[in-house]
C-alpha positions in Angstrom: -16.7 -25.0 -31.4 -17.1 -21.9 -33.1 -16.4 -18.8 -31.4 -16.5 -15.2 -31.5 -13.1 -14.3 -30.4 -13.5 -10.4 -30.5 -12.4 -8.7 -27.0 -16.2 -8.2 -25.9 -17.6 -8.8 -22.7 -19.8 -11.7 -23.9 -18.8 -14.4 -27.0 -21.3 -16.5 -28.4 -20.4 -20.2 -29.3 -22.4 -22.6 -31.3 -21.8 -26.3 -29.8 -24.3 -27.6 -31.8 -27.4 -27.5 -34.1 -30.1 -25.4 -32.4 -27.9 -24.4 -29.3 -26.4 -21.1 -28.4 -23.9 -20.4 -25.6 -23.5 -16.8 -24.1 -20.4 -16.6 -22.2 -19.9 -13.8 -20.1 -16.3 -13.1 -20.2 -15.0 -10.0 -17.9 -13.0 -12.0 -15.3 -11.3 -8.3 -14.3 -14.8 -7.2 -13.0 -16.1 -10.8 -12.1 -18.2 -10.7 -14.7 -19.8 -7.9 -13.8 -23.1 -6.6 -15.5 -22.6 -3.5 -17.4 -24.5 -2.1 -20.2 -22.5 -3.2 -23.0 -22.8 -6.6 -21.4 -26.6 -6.6 -21.1 -27.0 -5.4 -24.6 -25.0 -8.0 -26.0 -26.5 -10.8 -23.8 -30.0 -9.3 -25.3 -28.5 -9.2 -28.9 -27.5 -13.0 -28.6 -30.9 -14.2 -27.5 -32.1 -12.1 -30.6 -30.1 -14.1 -32.9 -30.9 -17.5 -31.5 -34.5 -16.3 -32.0 -33.7 -15.7 -35.7 -31.9 -19.3 -36.1 -34.8 -20.6 -34.3 -32.9 -22.3 -31.9 -33.8 -24.5 -29.3 -32.0 -23.8 -26.3 -29.4 -21.0 -25.0 -27.0 -21.2 -22.2 -25.9 -18.4 -20.3 -22.7 -19.1 -18.3 -20.0 -17.1 -16.5 -17.6 -20.0 -17.5 -15.8 -22.5 -15.0 -14.8 -19.7 -12.2 -17.7 -17.8 -11.5 -21.2 -16.4 -12.8 -21.2 -13.2 -12.1 -20.8 -10.3 -9.3 -23.9 -8.5 -10.2 -24.2 -5.1 -11.9 -21.1 -3.1 -12.2 -21.4 -0.4 -9.7 -18.6 1.7 -10.6 -20.1 1.7 -14.4 -23.2 2.9 -12.6 -24.8 6.6 -13.3 -25.4 8.5 -9.9 -27.9 11.0 -8.9 -26.0 13.6 -11.4 -27.6 11.6 -13.9 -30.9 12.8 -13.7 -33.9 11.5 -11.9 -33.7 8.4 -13.5 -29.8 8.0 -13.7 -29.4 5.7 -10.7 -32.0 3.3 -12.5 -30.6 3.9 -16.2 -28.9 0.5 -16.3 -32.0 -1.0 -15.0 -33.9 -0.4 -18.4 -31.3 -2.9 -20.3 -31.6 -5.4 -17.6 -35.3 -5.5 -17.9 -35.1 -5.8 -21.2 -33.2 -8.5 -21.0 -35.4 -10.3 -17.8 -38.6 -9.7 -20.3 -36.7 -11.3 -23.2 -35.1 -14.4 -21.7 -38.9 -15.1 -20.2 -40.8 -14.5 -23.5 -38.1 -16.2 -25.8 -39.4 -19.7 -27.5 -35.8 -20.9 -26.4 -35.5 -22.7 -23.3 -32.9 -20.9 -21.2 -30.2 -22.5 -19.3 -28.2 -20.8 -16.8 -24.6 -22.6 -15.6 -23.3 -21.2 -12.6 -20.3 -21.8 -10.6 -19.2 -20.3 -7.3 -21.5 -17.4 -7.2 -24.4 -15.2 -8.7 -24.6 -12.2 -6.8 -27.7 -9.4 -7.0 -28.7 -8.5 -10.5 -27.1 -11.9 -11.5 -29.6 -13.8 -9.6 -32.1 -11.5 -11.1 -31.1 -13.1 -14.1 -30.4 -16.9 -13.3 -34.3 -16.6 -11.7 -35.5 -15.5 -15.1 -34.1 -18.7 -16.7 -36.1 -21.9 -17.5 -33.6 -24.6 -16.2 -30.5 -24.0 -14.2 -27.4 -25.9 -13.6 -25.2 -25.0 -10.5 -21.8 -26.3 -9.1 -22.4 -27.7 -5.7 -20.0 -25.1 -3.6 -22.1 -22.1 -5.7 -24.0 -19.7 -3.8 -26.4 -17.1 -4.4 -26.7 -13.4 -2.7 -28.6 -10.4 -2.9 -26.7 -7.5 -1.0 -28.9 -4.6 -2.3 -29.5 -3.3 1.3 -25.5 -3.5 2.1 -25.4 -0.8 -0.9 -28.1 1.3 0.3 -30.3 0.4 -2.6 -33.4 -1.6 -3.6 -33.9 -4.9 -4.6 -33.6 -5.0 -8.8 -33.2 -7.5 -12.0 -36.9 -8.6 -10.4 -35.5 -10.4 -7.3 -38.1 -8.7 -5.1 -40.9 -10.2 -7.4 -39.5 -14.0 -7.9 -38.1 -14.3 -4.5 -41.4 -14.1 -2.7 -43.3 -16.1 -5.0 -41.0 -19.0 -4.8 -39.6 -19.0 -1.4 -42.2 -17.5 0.4 -42.1 -13.8 2.1 -40.0 -14.7 5.1 -37.2 -16.5 3.5 -37.1 -14.0 0.6 -37.2 -10.8 3.4 -34.0 -12.7 4.8 -32.2 -12.3 1.6 -33.4 -9.2 0.7 -33.1 -7.0 4.2 -30.3 -9.0 5.4 -28.3 -10.4 2.4 -28.0 -13.8 3.6 -26.5 -16.2 0.9 -28.2 -19.4 -0.5 -26.2 -22.2 -1.1 -26.8 -24.6 -4.1 -27.9 -27.6 -2.1 -30.6 -25.1 -0.3 -31.6 -23.4 -4.0 -32.2 -27.0 -5.1 -34.3 -28.0 -2.3 -36.4 -24.8 -2.6 -36.7 -25.6 -6.2 -34.6 -22.6 -7.7 -32.2 -25.2 -9.1 -33.0 -27.9 -11.7 -29.7 -29.7 -10.9 -26.7 -29.5 -9.0 -23.1 -30.7 -10.2 -19.4 -31.0 -9.5 -17.7 -27.8 -9.3 -16.6 -26.7 -12.7 -19.0 -28.6 -14.7 -22.1 -26.8 -14.6 -21.5 -25.0 -18.4 -20.9 -28.6 -19.7 -23.8 -30.4 -18.4 -26.0 -27.2 -19.3 -24.8 -27.8 -22.8 -25.7 -31.6 -22.8 -29.0 -30.4 -21.8 -29.1 -28.0 -24.2 -28.5 -30.7 -26.9 -30.9 -32.9 -26.0 -33.4 -30.1 -25.9 -32.2 -29.3 -29.7 -33.0 -33.2 -30.5 -36.4 -32.6 -28.9 -39.6 -31.2 -29.6 -38.8 -27.8 -30.4 -42.3 -26.2 -31.1 -44.0 -28.0 -28.3 -41.5 -27.0 -25.8 -41.6 -23.3 -26.7 -45.8 -23.7 -26.3 -45.2 -25.3 -23.0 -42.5 -22.2 -21.9 -45.4 -19.6 -22.9 -47.7 -21.7 -20.9 -45.2 -21.3 -17.7 -44.7 -18.0 -18.2 -48.5 -17.2 -17.8 -47.5 -17.1 -14.0 -45.2 -14.0 -14.6 -47.7 -12.1 -16.7 -47.6 -9.2 -14.4 -43.8 -9.2 -14.3 -43.7 -5.9 -16.6 -45.5 -3.8 -14.6 -43.3 -5.1 -11.7 -40.3 -4.0 -13.3 -41.8 -0.8 -14.2 -42.4 0.1 -10.5 -38.9 -1.5 -9.5 -37.4 1.1 -11.8 -39.1 3.8 -10.2 -38.0 2.7 -6.8 -34.4 2.0 -7.7 -34.4 6.0 -8.9 -35.9 6.9 -5.9 -33.4 5.0 -3.5 -30.6 6.5 -5.9 -31.0 9.6 -4.9 -30.7 9.1 -1.1 -27.8 9.2 1.4 -28.1 5.3 1.9 -27.3 4.9 -1.9 -24.4 7.0 -1.7 -22.8 5.6 1.4 -23.4 2.1 0.3 -21.7 3.0 -2.9 -18.6 4.6 -1.3 -17.9 1.9 0.9 -18.1 -0.6 -1.7 -15.9 1.4 -3.8 -13.7 1.8 -0.9 -13.6 -1.8 -0.2 -15.3 -1.3 3.7 -18.5 -2.0 5.6 -21.0 0.8 5.2 -22.1 3.3 8.2 -25.9 4.0 7.7 -27.2 7.3 9.4 
């Protein structure tokens, strides 16, 4: 397996013809998604498209997928009207690129995918999860609105009430329950999600890649209005980011304490 070894937050690996693995590598930040990470993931997808790969695996490695958006790197209200939502532009471009790509995008999730990271997983075509992993959307605890398309995908796939429990109350969703709900393709032994995802990608690379791309475009028709939703999400995030709830949520997160909302 060849790999780019520069000290960057996303490494590209090519385990075989037609397969690209994009591996998050910010262990000191639990693979939190900052601007550079989003840009490199988008560039990785563009490279796979140029090579006409069959599949792309997005993984955080064998320890965890991602803790979500990098709160410490997010601009605050002083960054202008859309300052709090600045990161979302890159995340939205990434989500739309994943859905619009001809390649089948496979998520390999170990331990947890939180917040915006769950949004990325929801945008994938196939999802392989370690059986002890979970998903969580703790936006309310940070005084913010849901982002990365989570408020788009969850009601459509779980129903309004179950989605509300995750988005308002931050209830976690276990790998087993996610599989039962149809959000996960396959659960595997902990530590083996990436290897299994690469197996699936290799199978796809040996298959009818052109007809698979057409099938993916048909499946994407159910999300034809996603771009418009994400534009509204960006505005909502900007509004929420200028309020006292967001300030308290951010401070509580950085100070490692429970928030106290007025």
